[in-house]
C-alpha positions in Angstrom: 0.0 0.0 0.0 1.4 3.3 -1.0 1.9 6.0 1.6 -0.2 9.1 1.4 1.6 12.0 -0.1 2.1 14.9 2.3 0.6 18.3 1.6 3.9 19.7 0.4 4.5 16.7 -2.0 1.0 17.1 -3.5 1.7 20.7 -4.2 5.1 20.0 -5.7 3.5 17.4 -8.1 0.5 19.5 -9.0 0.7 21.0 -12.5 0.5 24.7 -13.1 -1.9 24.0 -16.0 -4.3 22.2 -13.7 -4.6 25.3 -11.4 -4.3 28.2 -13.9 -7.8 27.8 -15.3 -9.1 28.2 -11.7 -7.0 31.3 -11.2 -8.3 32.7 -14.4 -11.9 31.9 -13.6 -11.6 33.4 -10.2 -10.1 36.6 -11.6 -12.6 36.9 -14.4 -15.6 36.2 -12.2 -14.6 39.4 -10.3 -14.1 41.5 -13.4 -10.4 41.1 -13.8 -8.6 40.0 -17.0 -6.3 37.3 -18.1 -3.7 40.0 -18.9 -3.9 41.3 -15.3 -3.5 37.7 -14.0 -0.5 37.2 -16.2 0.9 40.5 -15.2 1.0 39.5 -11.5 2.4 36.0 -12.3 5.1 37.8 -14.3 5.9 40.0 -11.4 6.2 37.1 -9.0 8.0 34.6 -11.2 9.8 36.7 -13.9 8.1 34.6 -16.6 6.8 36.6 -19.6 3.5 35.7 -21.3 5.2 33.4 -23.8 6.9 31.4 -21.0 3.6 31.2 -19.0 2.0 29.7 -22.1 4.9 27.3 -22.5 4.6 26.2 -18.9 0.9 25.6 -19.4 1.4 23.6 -22.6 4.2 21.5 -21.1 2.1 20.5 -18.0 4.9 21.8 -15.8 4.6 21.0 -12.1 4.9 23.7 -9.5 8.2 22.2 -8.5 9.6 22.5 -12.0 8.0 26.0 -12.5 9.5 27.5 -9.4 12.8 25.9 -10.0 13.0 27.9 -13.3 11.5 31.1 -11.8 13.3 34.2 -10.7 11.2 35.0 -7.6 10.7 38.7 -7.1 12.8 40.0 -4.2 9.6 41.6 -2.7 7.7 38.3 -2.7 8.5 38.0 1.0 6.3 41.1 1.6 3.2 39.0 0.6 1.4 38.2 3.9 -1.9 36.9 4.9 -3.9 33.7 5.1 -4.5 31.4 2.1 -6.3 28.0 2.5 -5.9 28.3 6.2 -2.2 28.8 6.1 -0.4 32.1 7.0 1.9 32.4 4.0 4.7 34.2 5.9 4.9 31.2 8.4 5.1 28.4 5.8 8.4 26.6 6.3 8.6 24.6 3.0 10.1 27.0 0.4 8.1 25.6 -2.6 4.8 25.5 -0.8 5.4 29.1 0.3 6.0 30.2 -3.2 2.8 28.5 -4.5 0.9 30.1 -1.6 2.4 33.5 -2.6 0.9 32.9 -6.0 -2.4 31.9 -4.5 -2.4 35.0 -2.3 -1.8 37.5 -5.1 -4.5 35.8 -7.3 -6.9 36.2 -4.3 -5.9 39.9 -4.0 -6.5 40.4 -7.7 -9.9 38.8 -7.5 -10.8 41.0 -4.5 -10.2 44.1 -6.6 -6.8 45.2 -5.1 -4.9 47.5 -7.4 -2.2 45.9 -9.5 0.3 48.4 -8.2 -0.4 47.3 -4.6 -0.3 43.6 -5.4 3.1 44.1 -7.0 4.6 45.5 -3.8 
């Protein structure tokens, strides 16, 4: 019997392409655009729109994605709670990066100004 994957392992193996449509739907449901979503992803990761599309087409895992990313130096200024976890207290570096992404998508969907999201 295979052992259950831990929360951090599940996040590492999850593909960006499986989550991105949910990010997009969440943003668009609140009147935000795909371009705005990609703008904040670019700010966090350093990936341009072409690279984001490449990551989506290649079914890249979050582990692979953040291995290639140039995380914005101000990412550590992202604080708050996502999915019951305080992002600034997450000890696993990859999980924290994914939760940073989740948090800025939440902020976008809540109507926060792009300039304030991109600290």
